[in-house]
DRENSENU-712563 format. One record per residue: residue in one letter; chain; z, y, x of N, C-alpha, C, CB in turn. Coordinates in nm, 2 decimals. Each point is the difference from the previous one (the first is absolute). Last residue first. Glycine has a CB too. Layout:
<nodes>
+------+------+--------+--------+--------+--------+--------+--------+--------+--------+--------+--------+--------+--------+
: code : unit :    n_z :    n_y :    n_x :   ca_z :   ca_y :   ca_x :    c_z :    c_y :    c_x :   cb_z :   cb_y :   cb_x :
+------+------+--------+--------+--------+--------+--------+--------+--------+--------+--------+--------+--------+--------+
:    A :    A :      Z :      Y :      X :      Z :      Y :      X :      Z :      Y :      X :      Z :      Y :      X :
...
+------+------+--------+--------+--------+--------+--------+--------+--------+--------+--------+--------+--------+--------+
</nodes>
This chain:
<nodes>
+------+------+--------+--------+--------+--------+--------+--------+--------+--------+--------+--------+--------+--------+
: code : unit :    n_z :    n_y :    n_x :   ca_z :   ca_y :   ca_x :    c_z :    c_y :    c_x :   cb_z :   cb_y :   cb_x :
+------+------+--------+--------+--------+--------+--------+--------+--------+--------+--------+--------+--------+--------+
:    I :    A :  -0.16 :  -0.43 :   1.09 :   0.14 :   0.01 :   0.05 :   0.01 :   0.14 :   0.06 :   0.01 :  -0.25 :   0.05 :
:    V :    A :  -0.34 :  -0.07 :  -0.40 :   0.02 :   0.13 :   0.06 :   0.14 :   0.02 :   0.05 :  -0.18 :   0.09 :  -0.15 :
:    I :    A :  -0.20 :  -0.50 :  -0.02 :   0.14 :   0.03 :   0.04 :   0.00 :   0.14 :   0.07 :   0.06 :  -0.25 :   0.02 :
:    S :    A :  -0.43 :   0.11 :  -0.40 :   0.04 :  -0.02 :   0.13 :   0.15 :   0.03 :   0.03 :  -0.24 :   0.05 :   0.07 :
:    P :    A :  -0.23 :  -0.04 :  -0.44 :   0.14 :  -0.04 :   0.01 :   0.03 :  -0.03 :   0.15 :   0.01 :  -0.09 :  -0.24 :
:    H :    A :  -0.39 :   0.43 :   0.18 :   0.02 :  -0.14 :  -0.03 :   0.15 :  -0.03 :   0.00 :  -0.23 :  -0.06 :   0.09 :
:    E :    A :   0.08 :   0.50 :   0.00 :  -0.12 :  -0.04 :  -0.07 :   0.02 :  -0.15 :  -0.06 :  -0.14 :   0.15 :   0.14 :
:    S :    A :   0.52 :   0.25 :  -0.03 :  -0.06 :  -0.13 :   0.05 :  -0.11 :  -0.03 :  -0.09 :   0.22 :  -0.08 :   0.09 :
:    L :    A :  -0.03 :   0.59 :   0.01 :  -0.02 :  -0.11 :  -0.09 :  -0.05 :  -0.12 :   0.07 :  -0.04 :   0.16 :  -0.19 :
:    V :    A :   0.36 :   0.25 :   0.36 :  -0.14 :  -0.06 :   0.02 :  -0.01 :  -0.12 :  -0.08 :   0.00 :   0.09 :   0.24 :
:    I :    A :   0.33 :   0.38 :  -0.23 :  -0.03 :  -0.13 :  -0.05 :  -0.14 :  -0.04 :   0.05 :   0.15 :   0.03 :  -0.20 :
:    T :    A :   0.30 :   0.34 :   0.30 :  -0.15 :  -0.03 :   0.01 :  -0.02 :  -0.14 :  -0.04 :  -0.03 :   0.18 :   0.18 :
:    I :    A :   0.43 :   0.24 :  -0.23 :  -0.04 :  -0.14 :  -0.02 :  -0.15 :  -0.01 :   0.02 :   0.20 :  -0.04 :  -0.16 :
:    R :    A :   0.15 :   0.41 :   0.40 :  -0.09 :  -0.03 :  -0.11 :  -0.04 :  -0.15 :  -0.01 :  -0.09 :   0.24 :   0.02 :
:    G :    A :   0.36 :  -0.01 :   0.33 :   0.07 :   0.01 :  -0.13 :  -0.09 :  -0.02 :  -0.12 :   0.15 :   0.16 :   0.11 :
:    D :    A :  -0.33 :  -0.21 :   0.33 :   0.05 :   0.13 :  -0.01 :   0.07 :   0.03 :  -0.14 :  -0.18 :   0.07 :   0.16 :
:    V :    A :   0.00 :  -0.51 :  -0.17 :  -0.06 :   0.08 :   0.10 :   0.04 :   0.14 :  -0.02 :  -0.20 :  -0.15 :   0.03 :
:    I :    A :   0.30 :  -0.39 :  -0.20 :   0.05 :   0.13 :  -0.01 :  -0.06 :   0.08 :   0.12 :   0.21 :  -0.07 :  -0.12 :
:    E :    A :  -0.42 :  -0.38 :  -0.15 :   0.07 :   0.06 :   0.11 :   0.05 :   0.14 :  -0.03 :  -0.15 :  -0.14 :   0.16 :
:    A :    A :  -0.10 :  -0.36 :  -0.36 :   0.06 :   0.13 :  -0.04 :   0.08 :   0.04 :   0.12 :   0.02 :  -0.05 :  -0.25 :
:    R :    A :  -0.41 :  -0.34 :   0.09 :   0.07 :   0.06 :   0.11 :   0.05 :   0.14 :  -0.05 :  -0.14 :  -0.12 :   0.18 :
:    H :    A :   0.07 :  -0.31 :  -0.51 :  -0.08 :   0.11 :   0.07 :   0.09 :   0.06 :   0.11 :  -0.13 :   0.05 :  -0.22 :
:    S :    A :   0.05 :  -0.53 :  -0.13 :   0.10 :   0.09 :   0.07 :  -0.09 :   0.10 :   0.08 :   0.18 :  -0.18 :   0.01 :
:    R :    A :  -0.29 :  -0.10 :  -0.49 :  -0.04 :   0.03 :   0.14 :   0.11 :   0.09 :   0.06 :  -0.24 :  -0.01 :  -0.05 :
:    V :    A :   0.34 :  -0.38 :  -0.32 :  -0.05 :   0.14 :   0.01 :  -0.04 :   0.03 :   0.14 :   0.15 :   0.08 :  -0.19 :
:    S :    A :  -0.08 :  -0.56 :  -0.13 :   0.03 :   0.08 :   0.12 :  -0.06 :   0.14 :  -0.03 :  -0.01 :  -0.20 :   0.15 :
:    L :    A :   0.12 :  -0.34 :  -0.37 :  -0.02 :   0.14 :  -0.02 :   0.01 :   0.07 :   0.13 :   0.08 :  -0.01 :  -0.24 :
:    D :    A :   0.03 :  -0.47 :   0.05 :  -0.14 :   0.03 :   0.06 :  -0.04 :   0.14 :  -0.03 :  -0.06 :  -0.24 :  -0.03 :
:    A :    A :   0.58 :   0.06 :   0.10 :  -0.10 :   0.01 :  -0.10 :  -0.13 :   0.04 :   0.07 :   0.17 :   0.07 :  -0.18 :
:    G :    A :   0.26 :  -0.13 :   0.40 :  -0.10 :  -0.10 :   0.00 :  -0.10 :   0.01 :  -0.11 :   0.17 :  -0.14 :   0.10 :
:    G :    A :   0.20 :   0.45 :   0.03 :   0.04 :  -0.12 :  -0.07 :  -0.09 :  -0.11 :  -0.01 :   0.13 :   0.16 :  -0.13 :
:    A :    A :  -0.22 :   0.28 :   0.34 :   0.10 :  -0.08 :   0.07 :   0.05 :  -0.12 :  -0.07 :   0.07 :   0.21 :   0.10 :
:    E :    A :  -0.55 :   0.06 :  -0.09 :   0.11 :  -0.02 :  -0.09 :   0.10 :  -0.09 :   0.06 :  -0.15 :   0.04 :  -0.20 :
:    D :    A :  -0.17 :   0.27 :   0.51 :   0.01 :  -0.12 :  -0.07 :   0.12 :  -0.01 :  -0.10 :  -0.11 :  -0.11 :   0.20 :
:    G :    A :  -0.03 :   0.47 :   0.12 :  -0.05 :   0.01 :  -0.13 :   0.01 :  -0.13 :  -0.08 :  -0.15 :   0.17 :   0.08 :
:    T :    A :   0.30 :  -0.03 :   0.39 :  -0.12 :  -0.09 :  -0.02 :  -0.06 :   0.02 :  -0.14 :   0.10 :  -0.16 :   0.15 :
:    C :    A :   0.28 :   0.42 :  -0.01 :  -0.08 :  -0.01 :   0.12 :  -0.13 :  -0.08 :  -0.02 :   0.21 :   0.01 :   0.13 :
:    L :    A :   0.14 :   0.05 :  -0.47 :  -0.06 :   0.13 :   0.03 :  -0.09 :   0.00 :   0.13 :   0.19 :   0.10 :  -0.11 :
:    N :    A :  -0.08 :  -0.49 :  -0.27 :   0.04 :   0.03 :   0.14 :  -0.08 :   0.13 :   0.03 :   0.04 :  -0.25 :   0.07 :
:    F :    A :   0.11 :   0.11 :  -0.57 :  -0.11 :   0.00 :   0.09 :   0.05 :   0.05 :   0.14 :  -0.16 :   0.05 :  -0.19 :
:    T :    A :   0.32 :  -0.27 :  -0.33 :   0.05 :   0.06 :   0.13 :  -0.11 :  -0.01 :   0.10 :   0.23 :  -0.07 :  -0.05 :
:    H :    A :  -0.15 :   0.06 :  -0.53 :  -0.08 :  -0.05 :   0.12 :   0.04 :   0.08 :   0.12 :  -0.19 :  -0.08 :  -0.15 :
:    G :    A :   0.36 :   0.16 :  -0.31 :   0.08 :  -0.05 :   0.11 :  -0.08 :  -0.07 :   0.11 :   0.17 :  -0.03 :  -0.15 :
:    H :    A :  -0.30 :   0.27 :  -0.28 :   0.03 :  -0.14 :  -0.01 :   0.06 :  -0.06 :   0.12 :  -0.19 :  -0.01 :  -0.15 :
:    L :    A :   0.13 :   0.50 :   0.09 :  -0.03 :  -0.06 :  -0.13 :   0.04 :  -0.14 :  -0.01 :  -0.18 :   0.15 :  -0.02 :
:    P :    A :   0.23 :   0.14 :   0.42 :   0.09 :   0.03 :  -0.11 :  -0.03 :  -0.07 :  -0.13 :   0.04 :   0.22 :   0.11 :
:    C :    A :  -0.14 :  -0.39 :   0.41 :  -0.07 :   0.07 :  -0.11 :   0.10 :   0.02 :  -0.12 :  -0.22 :  -0.10 :   0.07 :
:    V :    A :   0.35 :   0.07 :   0.45 :   0.00 :  -0.08 :  -0.12 :  -0.06 :   0.08 :  -0.11 :   0.21 :  -0.12 :   0.08 :
:    V :    A :  -0.24 :   0.10 :   0.49 :   0.01 :   0.09 :  -0.12 :  -0.01 :  -0.09 :  -0.12 :  -0.10 :   0.20 :   0.12 :
:    V :    A :   0.22 :  -0.26 :   0.46 :  -0.05 :  -0.04 :  -0.13 :   0.01 :   0.11 :  -0.10 :   0.05 :  -0.24 :   0.05 :
:    I :    A :   0.13 :   0.21 :   0.41 :  -0.15 :  -0.01 :   0.01 :  -0.06 :  -0.04 :  -0.13 :   0.02 :  -0.05 :   0.24 :
:    G :    A :   0.45 :   0.29 :  -0.22 :  -0.05 :  -0.07 :   0.12 :  -0.15 :   0.00 :   0.00 :   0.20 :  -0.14 :   0.00 :
:    D :    A :  -0.08 :   0.27 :  -0.45 :   0.11 :  -0.03 :   0.09 :  -0.05 :  -0.08 :   0.12 :   0.16 :   0.00 :  -0.19 :
:    A :    A :  -0.30 :   0.28 :  -0.30 :  -0.05 :  -0.04 :   0.13 :   0.12 :  -0.02 :   0.09 :  -0.22 :   0.13 :  -0.03 :
:    L :    A :   0.09 :  -0.11 :  -0.53 :   0.10 :   0.00 :   0.10 :  -0.06 :  -0.04 :   0.13 :   0.18 :  -0.04 :  -0.17 :
:    G :    A :  -0.50 :   0.28 :  -0.20 :   0.08 :  -0.12 :   0.02 :   0.11 :   0.02 :   0.11 :  -0.20 :  -0.14 :  -0.07 :
:    D :    A :  -0.15 :   0.45 :  -0.08 :   0.12 :   0.01 :  -0.08 :   0.09 :  -0.12 :   0.02 :  -0.12 :   0.13 :  -0.17 :
:    A :    A :  -0.31 :  -0.10 :   0.37 :   0.08 :   0.10 :   0.06 :   0.13 :   0.02 :  -0.08 :  -0.21 :   0.12 :   0.07 :
:    L :    A :  -0.13 :  -0.43 :  -0.23 :   0.09 :  -0.05 :   0.11 :   0.08 :   0.11 :   0.07 :  -0.17 :  -0.17 :   0.04 :
:    P :    A :  -0.03 :   0.09 :  -0.55 :   0.00 :   0.11 :   0.11 :   0.09 :  -0.04 :   0.11 :  -0.05 :   0.17 :  -0.17 :
:    G :    A :  -0.23 :  -0.52 :  -0.17 :   0.13 :   0.07 :   0.02 :  -0.01 :   0.10 :   0.12 :   0.12 :  -0.20 :  -0.09 :
:    G :    A :  -0.45 :  -0.13 :  -0.13 :  -0.02 :   0.14 :   0.03 :   0.12 :   0.08 :   0.01 :  -0.20 :  -0.03 :  -0.13 :
:    R :    A :   0.16 :  -0.46 :   0.09 :  -0.02 :   0.07 :  -0.13 :  -0.01 :   0.15 :   0.02 :   0.12 :  -0.18 :  -0.11 :
:    H :    A :  -0.17 :  -0.13 :   0.48 :   0.04 :  -0.09 :  -0.11 :  -0.03 :   0.07 :  -0.13 :   0.18 :  -0.11 :   0.15 :
:    P :    A :  -0.24 :   0.31 :   0.29 :  -0.12 :  -0.07 :  -0.05 :   0.04 :  -0.09 :  -0.12 :  -0.10 :   0.00 :   0.23 :
:    C :    A :   0.32 :   0.48 :  -0.07 :   0.03 :  -0.15 :   0.01 :  -0.12 :  -0.07 :  -0.06 :   0.25 :   0.04 :  -0.01 :
:    V :    A :  -0.27 :   0.45 :   0.24 :   0.00 :  -0.07 :  -0.13 :   0.01 :  -0.15 :   0.02 :  -0.15 :   0.18 :  -0.10 :
:    A :    A :   0.12 :   0.16 :   0.46 :   0.10 :   0.04 :  -0.09 :   0.02 :  -0.07 :  -0.13 :  -0.04 :   0.22 :   0.10 :
:    D :    A :  -0.11 :  -0.36 :   0.43 :  -0.07 :   0.04 :  -0.13 :   0.11 :   0.03 :  -0.10 :  -0.21 :  -0.14 :   0.05 :
:    V :    A :   0.41 :   0.20 :   0.41 :  -0.08 :  -0.11 :  -0.06 :  -0.07 :   0.06 :  -0.12 :   0.17 :  -0.18 :   0.08 :
:    A :    A :   0.15 :   0.33 :   0.39 :  -0.09 :   0.04 :  -0.11 :  -0.07 :  -0.13 :  -0.04 :  -0.03 :   0.24 :   0.09 :
:    R :    A :   0.49 :  -0.02 :   0.22 :  -0.09 :  -0.12 :  -0.03 :  -0.08 :   0.04 :  -0.12 :   0.16 :  -0.17 :   0.09 :
:    L :    A :   0.18 :   0.42 :   0.32 :  -0.08 :   0.00 :  -0.12 :  -0.07 :  -0.13 :  -0.01 :  -0.03 :   0.25 :   0.01 :
:    T :    A :   0.52 :  -0.10 :   0.25 :  -0.14 :  -0.03 :   0.01 :  -0.07 :   0.00 :  -0.14 :   0.05 :  -0.14 :   0.20 :
:    G :    A :   0.43 :   0.21 :  -0.11 :  -0.08 :   0.12 :   0.03 :  -0.15 :  -0.03 :   0.01 :   0.19 :   0.09 :   0.11 :
:    D :    A :   0.19 :  -0.39 :  -0.23 :  -0.01 :   0.03 :   0.15 :  -0.09 :   0.11 :   0.03 :   0.05 :  -0.24 :   0.04 :
:    R :    A :   0.01 :   0.10 :  -0.49 :   0.12 :   0.05 :   0.05 :   0.01 :   0.03 :   0.15 :   0.10 :  -0.12 :  -0.19 :
:    L :    A :  -0.58 :   0.15 :  -0.07 :   0.11 :  -0.10 :   0.01 :   0.12 :   0.06 :   0.06 :  -0.17 :  -0.18 :   0.02 :
:    R :    A :  -0.25 :   0.35 :  -0.32 :   0.07 :   0.04 :   0.12 :   0.12 :  -0.08 :   0.01 :  -0.08 :   0.24 :  -0.02 :
:    F :    A :  -0.43 :  -0.31 :  -0.22 :   0.15 :  -0.02 :   0.00 :   0.06 :   0.05 :   0.13 :  -0.02 :  -0.20 :  -0.15 :
:    V :    A :  -0.46 :   0.23 :  -0.19 :   0.06 :   0.02 :   0.13 :   0.15 :   0.00 :  -0.01 :  -0.20 :   0.14 :   0.08 :
:    A :    A :  -0.28 :  -0.30 :  -0.37 :   0.15 :   0.02 :   0.00 :   0.05 :   0.01 :   0.14 :   0.02 :  -0.13 :  -0.22 :
:    I :    A :  -0.52 :   0.24 :  -0.02 :   0.07 :  -0.06 :   0.11 :   0.15 :   0.03 :  -0.01 :  -0.20 :   0.01 :   0.15 :
:    Q :    A :  -0.31 :   0.01 :  -0.43 :   0.14 :   0.03 :  -0.01 :   0.07 :  -0.09 :   0.11 :  -0.02 :   0.05 :  -0.25 :
:    E :    A :  -0.50 :   0.15 :   0.27 :   0.08 :  -0.12 :  -0.02 :   0.15 :   0.04 :  -0.01 :  -0.17 :  -0.14 :   0.12 :
:    G :    A :  -0.21 :   0.44 :  -0.01 :  -0.02 :  -0.05 :  -0.14 :   0.09 :  -0.12 :  -0.03 :  -0.23 :   0.09 :   0.01 :
:    H :    A :   0.25 :   0.13 :   0.42 :  -0.14 :  -0.04 :  -0.02 :  -0.02 :  -0.07 :  -0.14 :  -0.02 :  -0.03 :   0.25 :
:    V :    A :   0.49 :   0.11 :  -0.22 :  -0.07 :   0.00 :   0.13 :  -0.14 :  -0.05 :  -0.02 :   0.22 :  -0.03 :   0.13 :
:    V :    A :   0.26 :   0.20 :  -0.41 :  -0.14 :  -0.04 :  -0.02 :  -0.07 :   0.02 :   0.14 :   0.00 :   0.05 :  -0.25 :
:    Y :    A :   0.54 :  -0.17 :   0.13 :  -0.10 :   0.10 :   0.04 :  -0.14 :  -0.05 :  -0.02 :   0.16 :   0.09 :   0.17 :
:    T :    A :   0.41 :  -0.20 :  -0.30 :  -0.14 :  -0.03 :  -0.01 :  -0.09 :   0.12 :   0.04 :   0.05 :  -0.17 :  -0.18 :
:    R :    A :   0.48 :   0.00 :   0.33 :  -0.08 :   0.09 :  -0.08 :  -0.15 :  -0.05 :   0.00 :   0.16 :   0.20 :   0.06 :
:    G :    A :   0.40 :  -0.39 :   0.05 :  -0.15 :   0.00 :   0.02 :  -0.06 :   0.11 :  -0.09 :   0.00 :  -0.24 :   0.06 :
:    E :    A :   0.52 :   0.13 :   0.21 :  -0.08 :   0.01 :  -0.12 :  -0.15 :   0.00 :   0.03 :   0.18 :   0.13 :  -0.11 :
:    G :    A :   0.20 :  -0.13 :   0.42 :   0.02 :  -0.11 :  -0.09 :  -0.08 :   0.00 :  -0.12 :   0.23 :   0.00 :   0.09 :
:    V :    A :  -0.16 :   0.46 :   0.14 :   0.02 :  -0.12 :   0.07 :   0.04 :  -0.11 :  -0.10 :   0.08 :   0.12 :   0.21 :
:    P :    A :  -0.37 :   0.29 :  -0.38 :   0.13 :  -0.03 :   0.04 :   0.01 :  -0.14 :   0.07 :   0.09 :   0.14 :  -0.19 :
:    I :    A :  -0.52 :   0.18 :   0.15 :   0.05 :  -0.13 :  -0.03 :   0.14 :  -0.02 :   0.04 :  -0.24 :  -0.09 :   0.01 :
:    E :    A :   0.00 :   0.49 :   0.08 :  -0.02 :  -0.02 :  -0.14 :   0.05 :  -0.13 :  -0.05 :  -0.20 :   0.15 :   0.02 :
:    D :    A :   0.20 :  -0.01 :   0.45 :   0.12 :   0.04 :  -0.08 :  -0.02 :  -0.01 :  -0.15 :   0.06 :   0.15 :   0.19 :
:    V :    A :  -0.42 :  -0.21 :   0.13 :   0.08 :  -0.12 :  -0.01 :   0.13 :   0.03 :  -0.08 :  -0.09 :  -0.08 :   0.22 :
:    A :    A :  -0.37 :   0.35 :  -0.31 :   0.12 :   0.00 :   0.09 :   0.08 :  -0.12 :  -0.02 :   0.00 :   0.25 :   0.00 :
:    G :    A :  -0.53 :  -0.28 :  -0.12 :   0.11 :   0.09 :  -0.03 :   0.12 :  -0.02 :   0.11 :  -0.06 :  -0.01 :  -0.24 :
:    V :    A :  -0.39 :  -0.20 :   0.24 :   0.03 :   0.00 :  -0.14 :   0.12 :   0.09 :  -0.04 :  -0.09 :  -0.23 :  -0.01 :
:    D :    A :  -0.33 :   0.12 :   0.40 :   0.13 :   0.07 :  -0.01 :   0.03 :   0.01 :  -0.15 :  -0.02 :   0.13 :   0.22 :
:    V :    A :  -0.31 :  -0.49 :   0.05 :   0.01 :   0.10 :  -0.11 :   0.14 :   0.05 :   0.00 :  -0.19 :  -0.10 :  -0.13 :
:    A :    A :  -0.17 :  -0.18 :   0.49 :   0.14 :   0.03 :  -0.05 :  -0.01 :   0.11 :  -0.10 :   0.11 :  -0.08 :   0.22 :
:    N :    A :  -0.55 :  -0.22 :  -0.15 :   0.08 :   0.10 :   0.07 :   0.14 :   0.01 :  -0.07 :  -0.21 :   0.12 :   0.07 :
:    M :    A :  -0.10 :  -0.57 :  -0.05 :   0.01 :   0.12 :  -0.07 :   0.09 :   0.09 :   0.08 :  -0.03 :  -0.12 :  -0.22 :
+------+------+--------+--------+--------+--------+--------+--------+--------+--------+--------+--------+--------+--------+
</nodes>
């Protein structure tokens, strides 16, 4: 799939996440403290929690509803539960956020 521009990187405060719609899918984008971006499916597969509202620290995000923790690089649930979300490529290009959706679960670094 092609890269999609979803907005200015300054729309996401450092350490927080926002949800964007890319090709009809909700994607949570996180601006980490080191300035990098990470993107995963925005809806927790457990009970539909909004992952962009979760706490993101380092390479994980914690779902605000029931505490499932997802690795932002792999999409895997870090606690060993049989849950996962897709991770997607997110980049900053000229101060703008671009997203490329993953078609299959994979590691995105």
